[in-house]
C-alpha angles and dihedrals in degrees: 000000000000091000090059099045095092102039101025129235126303121230091256095058115110110223096192098075100082095051090045092052092048089048090053091051092050093045093049091051091050092049091046091052093048091048091054101251091114130032114259091239087075088073089068093061091036088061088057090051090048092050092051092050094045091049092048096049098038095049102037108024109126140103093269113118094219092055090046089056090053092051092050091048090052090048091052091048091049092059088085090053091050091049089050089052092054093047091048090051095049106033108012147274094284096066091037091058091048090056090044090059088064087073090073097066090040091056090052092049092046090066091055101040138055104248105193 
């Protein structure tokens, strides 16, 4: 997606790959939690990550380069949420919430800096 943010997408580009890959990530985390590899509290923060991704793709998903930039920015910002999900699943909700608080300063910096 990042390759196409400047010039836009060609007609041959399949736009369904990024949501499918994110869906696979979310599904694998849910299955891992239900199998006992991760703590079930990780599903709470995973739902936040899922909401961010659904919002990004449903609102901005088109072949317009500006909207593609917004999707990529949201994906970069959501890396902290995904890291928090993994830490919550492995260590516990306390450390996961500490890492999740790092999203606040990143949101402030995102308004001042070019993210992609």
